[in-house]
N, C-alpha and C positions, 0 to 999 in steps of 0.2 A: 504494500500500500504506500501511497505517496502523500507528502505535505508540501504546500507552497509557502515560502517564507519571504518576508519583505523587510529590507534594512531600515535602520533609523539614522539619527544624526551621527556624523563621523565618516559616513561613506561618500560624502559629497566631493565632487571634483569639477573644476571648470572644464567645460567641454563634454561632460557626461551626456549621453544620449544624442550626440551630434551626428553620428553615423546613421542612426535611425531617422533623425530629423531630415537629413539630406536625401534619404531614400524612400520615405513613405509619407504620402500626403496625410494619412490618418494621424501621424505624429505631429506634423505641422499644425493640424487642426487642434490637437490637444494643447500644444504650446500656445497657440493663439487664444484658445479658450481661457487658459490660465491668465494671460495678459489682460484680457477683457474683464475677467472676474475680479482680479486684484487691482485693476486700474493703474498698473505700472508694468514695465517690460521685464517680467521675471524670466522670460525666454532668453533675453539678451544676457542677463546675469548668469543663467545656466550655461549658455553656449560660449560666451566670450568673457565672462567675469565683469569687473575685476574680482579677484579672489576674496578680498576683504569684504566685499558686498555679499558674496555667496555665503561667507562664514557667519554673517549676521543671522541669528537663529530665526528671526521673522521671515527671512528669505530661504534659509536652508531647509526648513520643514516643508513648505509647499513645493520647493524645487525637487526634493527627493520623491515626493508623491508624483509629481509630473513625469519624472523619468521612469519610475516603477510602473505607473499606469500605462505609459507609452509602450513599454516592453510587453506588458500583459495584452494590450489591444493588438499589437502586431502579431503576437503569437496566435491570438484568438481569431482575428478577422482576416489576416493575410495568410496565415499558415494553417488555418482550421484546426488549431491545437485543441484537443479535447480535455477541458479542465474538470470534467465529471469524474475522471479517474483519480482525483485528489480527494482524500477524506477530510483533510484539515487545511485551513489557511491560518497563518499566524504572522504577526509583525512585531518588530522590536521597537518599543516606544512609539514614535510617530508612525512607524511602519504598520502599527495596528490600524491606522486610518486607511492606509493603502489596502490592507487586507479586507477591510469593511467595504471599500469602494468596489473592489474586484469580486466580492461576494454579494453584490447588489443590495447591501444593507444601507448604503450611504451614497448620495449623489456626488459625483466628482467635484462639481462646483461648490457644493456645501463643504466637502472635505478641504478644499483649497482655502476657503474662508476660515474654517475652524483652525487649520494649522497655522495660517498667518496670524490669527488672533492668539493662538496658543503660544507661538513664538514670542510675540510682543509681551504677553502677560508674564511668561516665564522670565524673560529678560528684565522686565520692570519690577519683579518681585523682590529682587536683591540688588543693591547698588553695585556697579562694576567694581571688582577688586575686593569685595567683602566676602565672596564665597570661594570655595576651592573644591576640586575633585582630584582623586588619585586612583590609579589602577594598582591593585595588590595582586601580585603574580605568584603562582606556585604554592599557594596556601589554601587549605580547605575552608569553606565558609564558616563552619562551626568554630574553627580556631579564631577566625577574624571576629566573629560575634563575641567570643569570650574576651578577646583583647579590648574590644570597644567597651564591654561591660566593666572590665578591670580599670579602664581609664576613668570611669564614673563621671561622664560629662553632665554635670548638673545644670550648668548655665548655658553652655555652648551646644552646638549641633554637630554631630559626627555620626553618620548613619550609612547603612548599605544602600546604595542607589541602584546598582545592577548586579545581579547574580548571573553573569554572562555565560560562563562555561566552567568546566572543571579547572580550577586553578586560575580563574580570572574573575575578580570581584572589584567593583567600582565603589569607592567611598565618596560621600558628598557631605558638605556642611559649611559652617562658617570658617573663614581662613585660620583664625587662631586655633580652633579646636582641631582642624585637619592637620595643621602644622605640628601640633603637639602629638597627634597620632602618628605622624611620619617619624618623629623622633623615637617614639615607642617602638615602631616597626624596625627602625635601625638598631635599637638596643637588642631586639629579638632576632636580628639578622634575617629579616623578611624583606624580600624584594618588592619594590613599588616604583611606579612611574607617575610623576605629576602630569595632569592632563591640561591642555590648553582649551579652556572652555570659557564662555562668556557669563555663565551663572552656575550655581550649584543645583543641578537638576535632580529630580526624584528623591528629595528629602523634605523634611517638615518645613524648611524655609520657603517651600513652594506653595504653602497654604493660601497666601494671597492670590496667586495665579489660579489656583483651583477654584477659589470663590468666584473670580471673574469668569472663568470658563464654564462653570456650572450654569450660570445665567444664560450664556451664549449657546451652549450645547442643548439646553432644555427647549430652545426655540426651533431647533432643527428636527426635521422628520427623519426618523430611522425606521428601517424595516427589518424583519427577521432575515438573517443571512441565508443565502442559497447553499452555502457550504459551512460546515462547522468552523467557528472561529475560536481559537485558543487565546484567551486574554492575558495580559501581563500581570494583573493584580493577583489573580488566584491561580494562574497557570492551568486553568481548566476551561472547558468549552462553555460558551454562553450564547443563547439564541434569542433571549427576550430583549426587544429593543429598548425598553426602559432600563433594564439592568445593564445593558451595554453602555447606555449614556452615563449611568452612575459610575461604572468602572472606568470610563474614559476620563472623568474629572478626578477620580481617586488616583488614577495612574500617575498624575502630575507630581504627587508628593509621595508615592509609594515605590517600593522596590520593584524593579523590572525582574520578574522571576523567569528569566529566559532559559537557564539551565534546566529548571524543573519542567518548563513547558516542553522542551526537547525530549526529556526523559519520559514525560507523561505520554507524548505522542508515540514514542518508541514502544511503550507498554501496550499501545493500541495497534501494534503490528506495523507501524510506519517504518519502512526500511529505505525509503528514498526521499531526500529533501532537495527541493529545487528553489534556489534563491533568485528572486526577480528584482532587479534594481541595480544601482551603481555599486561597484566594488564586489568584494568577496568576503566581507567581514563575518557574516552569519555562517557561511560555509565553514570557515575556520573554527568558529565556536562549536558547531555541530561535531566536527571531527575531533575536537579536544574532549568532547563530552561522551560521545558514543563510538563504539568500535563496530566494524562490519556493517556500515551503512553506506549507501550511495549518495553522493552529493554533487549537485550541478549548480553553477552560478551563471546566470544568463544576462548579458548586457551588450552583446554584439550580434550582428547578423549571422556570423559563423556559429556563435553559441546557439542561436535560435534554430538554425538548420540542423546542427548536430543533435540537439535534444529532440527535435521533431522526428529525425530518423531513428534515434535511439528508442523512442517510445512507440514507434510503429512496429518494432521487432516482435 
């Protein structure tokens, strides 16, 4: 059985989707639709940059949706790819919106608007420079949870933002607390990498953003997805539109339980994971977490042709 997975922030690259844009009118139409909905040339930022504009989270989030949805539509409409063979769709953080669009639970235009507003609200929740995020590598999540508990952050915020893969956990919080935690990791000889981010995502400092987004999400029409969606907050499937809305605003301040999502899909006999969108980040996470599974990442015409032929066998 198969699952379709959609990347989140961090996979963006100036020029992503350009090959598809230059070869398929359906992709040009999607990019134009995005420009019209957002009232500014997001397509130019995606295709030509500058990079500092693409890295702004209010642009990054809708940009990744545009590219992921473009690849999906080329596969579906130009190559008659059968997505009925997929048991689950899942997306990492903002990728959950891509999954919902492709599962017919959310209109593309509505998702563009939501992600642009989500990006703005997340950026505005914490002043620039006041937050921090780090990736902790090669250490199990239970050990990291214990280390955070040992630090006893009574005033500050230092929380697990993403449980990405076996041996890859992201920490988020206020700068002072995360800096203290880094020192503690050094003392314990645990490897970590500081991340270049504009805000401390997926931690309790994002509650103001979640409040803003709840009001916006509540106004948007959601439908039951045509394919099972695994959500980030519970790492389980959810099909009730009202529950999906609730989980989307909770996702903003909650841990992205991606490793558990992958494991839970595997327990449901998923043996093939196909990543649709820029980069190969999720494919790497799946391979770190599961053994003996097939992984494909699709973002070029060659990738599309290869997977079309592979799945016809």
